[in-house]
N, C-alpha and C positions, 0 to 999 in steps of 0.2 A: 599486405598492410598499406593502408591509405596515406597518401603524402599529405604534408601539412598545407594550409591556405595563407599561412603567414606572408606578409607583404604583397599579397595579392590585392586588386581592387575589383570589388563586384558592383554590377551596375554602373560601372563608370563612376562610382561614387564613394563606395564604402571601402576604406583600406583597412585590411585585415591585420590585426596584430596577434599576439601570442594565444594559444589554445587555453581556454579557461577550464573547459570540462567536457565530458564525453557521456552520453546516455545511450540507450538502447537502440536508437535510430538515428541521432544527430549528435554533431558536435557544436559546441558554443565557442566562440572566438571574441576575444577583445577587439574592438575596431573603432574607427574614426569616421563620422559623417564628415567628408572633406567640404561638401558645399556649405553646411551649417557649423562646421567647426566643433561640433560637441562629440563626447564619447558615447557610443552604443555597444551593443552586444548583438552579434550576428549568430543566428542558430541555423546551420547548415546541414541538409539532410545528407547522409552518406550515399555515396555513389552505389554501393551495393544495395542500399535500401531503395533507392529512387527507381530501380526497374521493377518493383514490386507495387502493383496497383493499389492494394489496401494500404500499405503503408504510405505511399505518395498521396493518397486521399485524405488519410488521417493528418498528415503534415499540413495540408492545405486547410483542412478543417480547423485546425489551431490557429492560423492566421485569420480564417474569417470570423471564428469565435471571439478572439481577443480583439479584434478591430471592431467588433460591435459595442464593446464596452470602452468608456472612459470615466475612470473612476481613481481616485488618490490611492485606493487601496489594491489596485490591479495593475500588474506590470504592463506598461503600455507596449503596444505593437506599433512602429511608425512606417513600415514598409515590407514588401515580400516581392520577390522576382525570382527570375532564374538565369544563370548566365554559364553558358557552355554546358549546359545539362544539370548544372547544379541548382537545386532549389534552396532558396534561403529566406529567412525571416529577420527583420531588423527590429531589435527590441530595446527598451529602455535599459541603461547600464546601472546596475545596482552594485555599490561596493561592499554592502554589509554580506553577512552569512545567512543560512537558513537557520529556522527553527530547529530542525534536526541537529545542527552543528552545536547547538547550545544544551542539547539534552545529553544527561549522563545518567546511566542506570543507578538507580539507588539515591539520587539526588534531585528532590523536586525543585522546580523554578519557582522564583518569587510569586507569591500569590497575585499581587497587583500587577506584576508584569505580565502574568498569564492572562489576567482579564483585559488587559489593555491589547493584547495580541488577539484575544476572542473578539473584541469590540471592532477591531480593524478587519479581520477575516469575515466577520458577519456583514460588515459594510460592503467587501467586496462581493460576497455571494448574494446579497439582497440586490445589488446592482445587475449580477449575472441573472438572477431568477427572473428580475424584472424585464430583461431583455430576451426572456424565453431560453436561457442556457442553464443547464445543470453540469457542474464541474466534473463530477464522478471520480474526482481522486484527490481529495481533500487530505493532506496528511503534512506532517512536519517538514518534509524535503520540499514541498511545493510552496512554503511559507518564507519570503525573504524579507531582508530588513534594508530600508533606505538608511542614508546618512544621518537623517534626523530621528531614526529609531523607529519610523512607522513601519508597520507590518504590511507585506503586500503579497497578492496571491498570483501564482504563475503556473504555467504548464496546462494549456487548455488543450493539448494534444489529443485527450480523449472526451472532451466536453461534447455534451449532446443538445441539440436544440430540442425543446419539448415539443415543436412542431413538427419535427422529424427531419429538419433541413440539416444537412451537414453530419448526420448520425452514420458513421461508417462502421457500426458494429454488425458483425455476422451473428446471426441465431446461434445461441449455445456458447457464445465467446464471453469468457469472464474478464472484464476491463476494470482496472483498478488494482489497489495494492491490498491484498486479502486482509492483513490485520486491521485495516481501517473502513472495510466495506461493511455495509449493514447486512443483516441476515437475510433480508428479503432480495438483496443483490446477490449474494452468493447462491441463493436458491434460484437464481435466474429471472427474477423479476425485473420490471422496466426501472430504469433510474428516474427518480424523482427529486424535487427539492427536500424532501424529508430524508432522502439517503445522505445527502449533503450535510443536513444537520446532524445525523447520526455520526457521520466521519468525524465532524468537528467536535463532537462530544468525547469521541474516542481520543482526540488529540489532546484535548483538556484533561481528560484523565490521566493520560501518560505525562503531560508536563506537571500536573499538579502531585503526582505521587513517584515520579522516576521510575515507574513500572509500567511495562506495556499491558494492555488489556487481556490481549490473546497472544500466547507464544506458542511456538511449533517448530520442528525442525526442518519442515517443509511447508511450501505454499498450502498444499493439500490439507496438511495437518492443521494450519492456522485456519483455514477456511472452514474445515471442519468444527473446530472448536467454536468460531463466530456462530456457527448455525446451532450448536448443541449445549454450549456451555455459558455460564454467567460469571464475568469478572468478581474478583475480590471486591466487597463493596467499599466504595471510596472513603466512606466514614470510618471504616476499619483499619484503613491504611494512613488516613489523616484525619485522626478525631479532633485536631484542633481548628478544622474548617468550619466555618458557620453552616448550620443546616441548611439555610437557603441556598448556598453555594453548591452543596452537595446534591440538593434537589434539582437544582437547575442542570447540572452534568448529568444526573441519573434520567432526568426526564429527556434530555437530548439522545441518550444512549438507550432508552425504552425499546424492546424488541418488536413492540406493535407500532407501526408508523403512526397509527390513528392516535397513539398517546403520546406522541412527542410534540414538540412545538408546531403549530400549523404553519408557521412561516418562520424565516430567518428575522423577519422584521419584529415578530412577537418574542423571539429569544432574545433579540437585541434590546428591546424594551425591559424584558425581566433582568437582563445583565445590567443595564443602566441603573434600574431601581435598586440592584444590590449594591453597585458602587457608590450610589448616593446615600445609602443608608449607613455608611461607616463601618458596616460590620467586618469587612475584610482589612481595614485600616490596621497595618502592623501586624498580620497574622504571620506566624513564625516561618517555618521552614523554608529554605530557598538559597539560591546562591547566584552571583551575577557571573555572566559568561567569562568576564576578564580573570575571575579566579581560577577557571579550569586550566587556562594556559600556563599559571604559574605552578600549576600541581601535575608533575609528571606522571604520577600513578593513576590519577583520575583521567589524564589525557589519553593514556594508553587503554585504560577501560573503555573511554569514549569511542576510540578507535575501533576496538575489537567488536563493540556493539553495533557500530555502523556498519562494519564489514559485513555482519549477518544479515543486513537488509540494506543494500545498496539503494541509493536513491537515483531517479531518472535524471535526464539532463537537465541541468539548472545553471544559472548564471552564478559561476562560483564566486567567492569572495576575493576581491583584489587587495583588500586591505581588512584587517581585523576590526571588528565593531569598537567603538569608542568606550573605554572601560567605564562602567556604572559607578556612580558614586556610592561609597559605602554608606550604610545606613546604622546609625547608634541602635543598638539591642537587637540587631537581626541576627537570628540563628543561622549557623552554617550547617550544611548537610553532614551526613555521617562520614566519620573519617574512613579513607578508602582502605586502610588496614583492617578496620573493624568490619567493613563489608566482606572482605576476604574471608576472615575467621568466620562470620556468620554464613557465608555460602558454603564454605568447606564443611561447617557443622550441619548445615541442611542436607548436603550430599550424603554423608554419613548416616544420618538419622533415616533418609529415604532408603538407602540401602539395607539398613536393619530392618525397616518396616516392609520392605519387599520380601526379604527371607523369612519372615515371620508370616507372611500371608498365607494361609490355607495350604498347608503340605499335605499331599495325599499319601496313601499307604506306601507308596514306592520313593517317597522322599522328594517327590518334584514339586515345584511351587506351581500353583493354580492361580491364575491371573484374577486380581480382584474384579476387574471390569475393562470395558474398553472405553476408548476417549468419548464417544457420543453417548454411551449407555453405562454411566458408572453403576457398579454392582452387578452388571451382566457378564458372565464369563465369557471369555473370548474362545471360540471354537476353532479346531484346526482349519476349517474352510474359511472361517472369516480371517483368520491370522493370514492365510495364503492370498486372499483377495486385497488385504491391505499392503501387503509386500509387493504384489503386483502394482497397486495404485501408487506406492512410493517409487517404483521404477518409472512408471508413466509421466509421473509428474515433472520429471526433468529429462529435457532434451527431446521431447516428443511433441513440441509445440502446443497450440491451443486445443486441438482435438485430443491430445495426450491427457492435458489438464482437464479436459471435460469428461474424459473416460475414467480418469482417476477420481473425480468427485463422485460421479456415479456408482464406481466401484465400492467406495466408501459406505455409500448409502445402502448398497445391497449386502456388504458384510454386516451393517447393523442388523438388518432383518434377518440374516442367517443366525447371528448370534443370538437374536431374541426369540428364535424359533418360528419366526414368520415366514410366509411363502414369498420366495424372491424369484421364483422362476420366470414369471411375466417380465420383471425388470430386467434380469440378466437376458433374456430373449430380445428384448428391445434394445439393449445396449449393443448386443452382439450384431444385430441388424445395421444398427446406426453405423457401428465400427467397420463393418463389411463395405458400406456405401462410402465411407470415409476413404477406405482403403482402394476402393475403385476409383474415387476421384482424385487420389494421389495426396489426400490431406492427412493420412496417417501412414507411417512407415511400416514395412513388412515386419521387421522385429517386434515393434509395439503392438502391431495386430496379433501376432503369433502369441506374445505375452498375455495380451486381454484374452484371446480365444482360450489359452491352456487354463487360465484361472477361472472363467466363466463356466468351463466345462465341469467344474466341481459343483455348481450350484444345482441342488435337486431341482427338477422341474424344468430345466433349461432346454430349449430346442436348438439343437445344434445346427440344424438345417437352415437357420436364419443367417449363417456366415455363408451362403451359397453365392452371394454376388461375386462375380468373377472380377478380380482386381486388375487395373490396367497398368502397363509400365509406365514409371515415372522416376526420374532422377535416378538415385542409387538405392531407393527404396527404404532409406532410414528416416524420411522426413526431413523438413528443413530445421526444425527446432527452434524456430523463430518465436520469441516470446512477443505478443502483442503489446503495444503500447510503448511504455518507457522502460521496459525491462524489468518491470515489477512483476508481480504475480498476478496477473493474467496469465499465470503459467510458472512465473518464477519470482523471485524477490521476497524487495523489502526488504523497506524497508523498511 
């Protein structure tokens, strides 16, 4: 267990205070710049991570990316350095919470508030894109609030320069949080400004509905649904929203990048036009963040919800946001007790529906379809491949996540009666090379090889690459990025 840095002075200037938060690769401390006498936040790369070249490179990339930006909606980076082997970044200190902290399942945020946040985030992304930087991890946990209520974007730890400078991505690595990634990103395409627009669309959908666009028990399941499913229409969940607002969010979330807003500037113009129209004035459902703290039931629900999708390192709130003024006639969200009743009822109905789905002559239940192929029965081989994918997605690092994603695609083909032998052979060959290079553990490789052996047409000789000894043979299980799925998470 690493010791705390409290009371230590970094760079002969920054006096470190209490620990504010911990992320996948760094810790964030409250601190004071003794030279200027101002509060700051210091992000320190953990000693265990500092020895890994890839992590160290990405930490330095964050400082470079953020330092290129000077915008009121971007968390400012003041300084960076190294002290006795500790790499650190000095950032603007914000006392407000994250957007993720204000979100509660089943309780939409106030529409006008969401649109103000959208405008702030679009300002930050427009500045980043103009500087040639794609954020690649736009999500509620990376949106913080200043004392004046202004939203600011943070965590450029996996940002990418569109010119290629500072891009520490390894081929095949999935960076970002699956539930907010665009379909093309999940499929392995390069990051673009359009993928940031899609991610913001997903954030707006979640904020306006109190419901995540894509759910799943594991990062692989979520990523799979991003690729193959469509969220419940926004107008169906919020029929009170103006059609123009629904159209704006849906355009940002369109699967085809060519059909989204061409730029964040274009999306910001559409948002401004909507706000000026007065169509969203007084639009109902929503709640102020201050209400949540007074409602123990909802607070517990929020904690449970966030626990299922932890956020990366961020500047934690030192003080709660100022209570928002109550608004006459504003409707509050659903009563938490009603939410519980509805959830229990839905679970019971789901169980009854599963029991009623296609029983065969032996009285066993036949699955109605797979996650990615609704209506297509799941074959025994497909089920075995997905079970292996679930095991690979947790604790086997980025190569495990990549293998799990490709296993899911192979399972789809098997269930649909399509030839998957070539895909299985290709994955087996890659996995053998990963194992040889020490990027995939022995047990993970054996799990993968055993599953692929069941695929018709697979060439098992593709696994002939001789593995080299590395560590304990289990892989390091590191999740790239901020602890999100890039293998894990999320938030």
